[in-house]
N, CA, C and O of each residue as an XYZ file, in Angstrom:
344
protein
N     166.475    -55.630     33.329
C     166.608    -57.062     33.397
C     167.865    -57.452     32.609
O     168.033    -57.031     31.465
N     168.734    -58.244     33.208
C     169.958    -58.658     32.519
C     169.648    -59.492     31.274
O     168.654    -60.216     31.211
N     170.525    -59.363     30.305
C     170.408    -60.145     29.075
C     171.487    -61.218     29.134
O     172.673    -60.896     29.207
N     171.097    -62.482     29.103
C     172.114    -63.534     29.164
C     172.940    -63.551     27.873
O     172.393    -63.458     26.774
N     174.243    -63.670     28.021
C     175.136    -63.743     26.867
C     176.040    -64.949     27.034
O     176.227    -65.461     28.138
N     176.594    -65.390     25.924
C     177.512    -66.521     25.977
C     178.829    -66.099     26.619
O     179.126    -64.909     26.729
N     179.603    -67.075     27.035
C     180.908    -66.798     27.633
C     181.816    -66.084     26.628
O     182.564    -65.178     26.997
N     181.748    -66.491     25.361
C     182.573    -65.848     24.331
C     182.200    -64.385     24.177
O     183.080    -63.530     24.080
N     180.906    -64.084     24.153
C     180.451    -62.697     24.015
C     180.947    -61.859     25.190
O     181.377    -60.720     25.008
N     180.886    -62.418     26.378
C     181.353    -61.691     27.565
C     182.854    -61.422     27.491
O     183.302    -60.319     27.807
N     183.621    -62.407     27.081
C     185.073    -62.230     26.956
C     185.386    -61.143     25.927
O     186.217    -60.270     26.175
N     184.720    -61.198     24.776
C     184.961    -60.203     23.730
C     184.576    -58.802     24.202
O     185.313    -57.846     23.961
N     183.438    -58.674     24.866
C     182.994    -57.373     25.368
C     183.971    -56.829     26.399
O     184.270    -55.635     26.398
N     184.468    -57.684     27.270
C     185.436    -57.243     28.290
C     186.760    -56.820     27.648
O     187.362    -55.834     28.071
N     187.213    -57.551     26.640
C     188.453    -57.169     25.930
C     188.300    -55.806     25.279
O     189.183    -54.955     25.389
N     187.163    -55.598     24.591
C     186.935    -54.316     23.927
C     186.834    -53.191     24.943
O     187.350    -52.098     24.711
N     186.179    -53.446     26.063
C     186.063    -52.434     27.113
C     187.437    -52.041     27.648
O     187.700    -50.865     27.897
N     188.307    -53.027     27.823
C     189.658    -52.753     28.307
C     190.438    -51.924     27.296
O     191.100    -50.952     27.660
N     190.361    -52.304     26.042
C     191.085    -51.576     24.987
C     190.611    -50.134     24.899
O     191.423    -49.219     24.757
N     189.303    -49.926     24.982
C     188.735    -48.579     24.838
C     188.720    -47.780     26.129
O     188.462    -46.576     26.111
N     188.995    -48.436     27.252
C     188.931    -47.736     28.525
C     187.497    -47.377     28.911
O     187.249    -46.351     29.544
N     186.570    -48.227     28.523
C     185.162    -47.997     28.807
C     184.613    -49.163     29.616
O     185.276    -50.184     29.799
N     183.386    -48.985     30.095
C     182.738    -50.091     30.795
C     182.187    -51.073     29.771
O     182.015    -50.737     28.600
N     181.913    -52.289     30.228
C     181.309    -53.296     29.358
C     179.965    -52.779     28.850
O     179.626    -52.956     27.680
N     179.207    -52.145     29.730
C     177.911    -51.587     29.334
C     178.067    -50.589     28.186
O     177.288    -50.609     27.233
N     179.074    -49.718     28.278
C     179.288    -48.717     27.231
C     179.632    -49.350     25.890
O     179.087    -48.948     24.862
N     180.527    -50.333     25.883
C     180.913    -50.926     24.605
C     179.776    -51.740     24.000
O     179.601    -51.755     22.782
N     179.005    -52.417     24.847
C     177.873    -53.180     24.322
C     176.816    -52.225     23.777
O     176.277    -52.450     22.693
N     176.516    -51.159     24.521
C     175.529    -50.179     24.061
C     175.952    -49.560     22.725
O     175.141    -49.431     21.808
N     177.218    -49.181     22.628
C     177.718    -48.581     21.389
C     177.640    -49.568     20.234
O     177.221    -49.204     19.135
N     178.037    -50.808     20.471
C     178.004    -51.818     19.409
C     176.580    -52.073     18.933
O     176.327    -52.165     17.731
N     175.651    -52.185     19.880
C     174.262    -52.432     19.502
C     173.675    -51.216     18.799
O     172.954    -51.361     17.813
N     173.977    -50.010     19.297
C     173.478    -48.786     18.662
C     174.000    -48.675     17.223
O     173.241    -48.344     16.312
N     175.302    -48.952     17.020
C     175.881    -48.880     15.672
C     175.263    -49.925     14.743
O     174.949    -49.631     13.590
N     175.092    -51.135     15.247
C     174.489    -52.192     14.430
C     173.047    -51.846     14.076
O     172.606    -52.098     12.955
N     172.316    -51.277     15.016
C     170.937    -50.889     14.765
C     170.869    -49.772     13.726
O     170.001    -49.790     12.853
N     171.779    -48.800     13.815
C     171.801    -47.708     12.838
C     172.076    -48.250     11.437
O     171.456    -47.814     10.467
N     173.008    -49.203     11.331
C     173.292    -49.801     10.019
C     172.085    -50.580      9.509
O     171.766    -50.528      8.321
N     171.418    -51.294     10.398
C     170.267    -52.113      9.992
C     169.084    -51.251      9.560
O     168.294    -51.660      8.709
N     168.963    -50.073     10.138
C     167.828    -49.206      9.824
C     168.054    -48.346      8.590
O     167.110    -47.760      8.060
N     169.308    -48.265      8.124
C     169.597    -47.493      6.907
C     168.978    -48.196      5.713
O     168.967    -49.425      5.634
N     168.465    -47.405      4.789
C     167.924    -48.060      3.584
C     169.050    -48.747      2.815
O     170.140    -48.196      2.661
N     168.777    -49.923      2.350
C     169.797    -50.631      1.585
C     169.803    -50.107      0.155
O     168.838    -49.495     -0.302
N     170.884    -50.353     -0.529
C     170.969    -49.891     -1.914
C     169.962    -50.607     -2.794
O     169.648    -50.128     -3.883
N     169.447    -51.748     -2.343
C     168.454    -52.454     -3.158
C     167.131    -51.701     -3.194
O     166.284    -51.975     -4.045
N     166.941    -50.736     -2.260
C     165.734    -49.923     -2.244
C     165.807    -48.779     -3.264
O     164.816    -48.086     -3.493
N     166.973    -48.584     -3.869
C     167.141    -47.491     -4.821
C     166.711    -47.921     -6.215
O     166.799    -49.090     -6.587
N     166.245    -46.937     -6.968
C     165.948    -47.205     -8.377
C     167.276    -47.344     -9.111
O     168.305    -46.918     -8.587
N     167.282    -47.920    -10.293
C     168.539    -48.013    -11.049
C     169.178    -46.633    -11.294
O     170.402    -46.507    -11.288
N     168.357    -45.615    -11.507
C     168.881    -44.259    -11.730
C     169.542    -43.728    -10.451
O     170.606    -43.112    -10.505
N     168.902    -43.973     -9.305
C     169.476    -43.525     -8.039
C     170.773    -44.264     -7.743
O     171.746    -43.664     -7.286
N     170.784    -45.561     -8.003
C     171.990    -46.345     -7.758
C     173.131    -45.865     -8.648
O     174.273    -45.782     -8.197
N     172.836    -45.554     -9.886
C     173.863    -45.046    -10.804
C     174.411    -43.715    -10.306
O     175.614    -43.466    -10.379
N     173.525    -42.860     -9.798
C     173.964    -41.569     -9.272
C     174.872    -41.759     -8.059
O     175.887    -41.072     -7.942
N     174.527    -42.675     -7.159
C     175.350    -42.965     -5.989
C     176.716    -43.476     -6.432
O     177.742    -43.054     -5.899
N     176.731    -44.373     -7.394
C     178.003    -44.924     -7.876
C     178.874    -43.850     -8.513
O     180.093    -43.859     -8.340
N     178.261    -42.920     -9.249
C     179.031    -41.809     -9.841
C     179.627    -40.920     -8.751
O     180.780    -40.502     -8.847
N     178.842    -40.634     -7.719
C     179.343    -39.789     -6.625
C     180.479    -40.490     -5.883
O     181.484    -39.860     -5.553
N     180.329    -41.786     -5.620
C     181.385    -42.527     -4.941
C     182.660    -42.571     -5.767
O     183.759    -42.459     -5.224
N     182.521    -42.732     -7.063
C     183.698    -42.756     -7.938
C     184.410    -41.406     -7.907
O     185.640    -41.352     -7.889
N     183.647    -40.326     -7.900
C     184.256    -38.994     -7.835
C     184.967    -38.783     -6.508
O     186.041    -38.183     -6.463
N     184.370    -39.275     -5.425
C     185.000    -39.127     -4.109
C     186.290    -39.936     -4.029
O     187.286    -39.467     -3.478
N     186.273    -41.153     -4.580
C     187.472    -41.997     -4.545
C     188.597    -41.410     -5.386
O     189.770    -41.667     -5.118
N     188.250    -40.625     -6.399
C     189.259    -40.038     -7.274
C     189.927    -38.817     -6.649
O     190.964    -38.371     -7.140
N     189.354    -38.264     -5.572
C     189.944    -37.094     -4.935
C     191.266    -37.460     -4.280
O     191.410    -38.555     -3.736
N     192.232    -36.550     -4.328
C     193.511    -36.836     -3.669
C     193.335    -36.779     -2.153
O     192.436    -36.101     -1.656
N     194.186    -37.487     -1.423
C     194.113    -37.406      0.036
C     194.429    -35.984      0.497
O     195.115    -35.238     -0.202
N     193.932    -35.616      1.664
C     194.177    -34.271      2.172
C     195.649    -34.030      2.457
O     196.155    -32.932      2.223
N     196.336    -35.038      2.958
C     197.774    -34.936      3.189
C     198.365    -36.342      3.272
O     197.645    -37.335      3.163
N     199.669    -36.416      3.463
C     200.344    -37.712      3.446
C     200.058    -38.584      4.666
O     200.047    -39.810      4.557
N     199.823    -37.958      5.840
C     199.647    -38.781      7.036
C     198.185    -39.040      7.378
O     197.894    -39.620      8.424
N     197.261    -38.621      6.515
C     195.857    -38.934      6.724
C     195.157    -38.039      7.729
O     194.032    -38.331      8.133
N     195.810    -36.939      8.149
C     195.216    -36.033      9.124
C     194.390    -34.978      8.398
O     194.957    -34.121      7.720
N     193.058    -35.019      8.524
C     192.235    -34.052      7.804
C     192.436    -32.622      8.292
O     192.210    -31.679      7.533
N     192.858    -32.441      9.546
C     193.083    -31.095     10.059
C     194.333    -30.445      9.480
O     194.462    -29.222      9.516
N     195.249    -31.239      8.950
C     196.500    -30.695      8.429
C     196.254    -29.713      7.288
O     197.044    -28.788      7.099
N     195.203    -29.887      6.543
C     194.900    -28.970      5.447
C     194.330    -27.652      5.973
O     194.333    -26.645      5.264
N     193.845    -27.660      7.207
C     193.201    -26.471      7.761
C     194.091    -25.684      8.716
O     193.964    -24.465      8.824
N     195.012    -26.393      9.424
C     195.813    -25.756     10.468
C     197.297    -26.019     10.247
O     197.690    -27.076      9.752
N     198.129    -25.017     10.633
C     199.569    -25.199     10.497
C     200.123    -25.977     11.690
O     199.361    -26.477     12.517
N     201.457    -26.079     11.777
C     202.101    -26.854     12.836
C     201.888    -26.274     14.227
O     202.102    -26.958     15.228
N     201.465    -25.004     14.292
C     201.214    -24.347     15.567
C     199.735    -24.326     15.920
O     199.345    -23.715     16.915
N     198.916    -24.981     15.123
C     197.483    -25.039     15.396
C     196.723    -23.821     14.929
O     195.554    -23.642     15.268
N     197.384    -22.980     14.148
C     196.731    -21.768     13.650
C     196.110    -22.040     12.287
O     196.639    -22.840     11.516
N     194.995    -21.386     11.981
C     194.370    -21.594     10.661
C     195.321    -21.185      9.555
O     196.071    -20.218      9.692
N     195.288    -21.925      8.462
C     196.139    -21.592      7.311
C     195.538    -20.447      6.539
O     196.104    -20.016      5.533
């Protein structure tokens, strides 16, 4: 059964579909699936203060790590310019 959407929603979905080279159905399904996954994740408010502190310490350690390379390509640390493992 079709789901009625506003004209603005349809325009936005069609623009995104064009940019991604996908159908409107695909972009809407992906957007709803992603939003649902975020909504179903436990929020940080469900954590105890000790758990929240541990998460914050881990995030701080991750943010302190240097980038893998200058252009942001994570594979650059693993493969050379010819695609061979380093």
